[in-house]
Residue, then its C-alpha position, 0 to 999 in steps of 0.5 A: m905916566k905911560m898910556d897903553l894903546k887900549a886905553k888911549i884908543n878908548d879915551g879917543v885918538n887925536v888925529k891930524i887932518n887937513d891943514g894941521v886941524k886935530a880932531k879927537i875920535n873916540d866914537s865907539a863905532i870907530n874904535q869898537p864896532e859892534y860887529y867886532n865885539t859880539g863875544k867875549y873877545e874883540v876881534i883886534s885883540v885875538i889878532e894881535d895876541w895870536e900874532l896873525g899878520f896881515h893875511l890871517g888877520n884880515a881872514v879872522k876879521y872878515i869870518a868874525r863880522a860875517g853877516r853881522k855888519d850887514r846881513d846881506e854881506y854874508i857870503k861876501d865877507l866869507e869870500k873876502a876871508a877866503w881871498y886873504i886865505n888863498r892869497l896867503i897860500g900862494l905867497t907861501s906855497n914855495i916855503t917849507d918853514i913857516s915858523 
């Protein structure tokens, strides 16, 4: 029976670490940190559903967690989001059709 990705993650992800030793990661702080789950929707689910890609996905991630992961890092998180947006603008400024 196939298990979807979210079920695999929630059940714990087997990872290979040094010398072939396997470990199971099912720590909610890794799989679903609370600062990405403060509303109805988990940030990664929105990023994947909307197919935002790397740059916009990271911008959304930093906006969503701004001040939640570390209250003292609010401005830094927004600056990181702006960096990803500005980088994407720079990469696509010569492209007229982005559909």
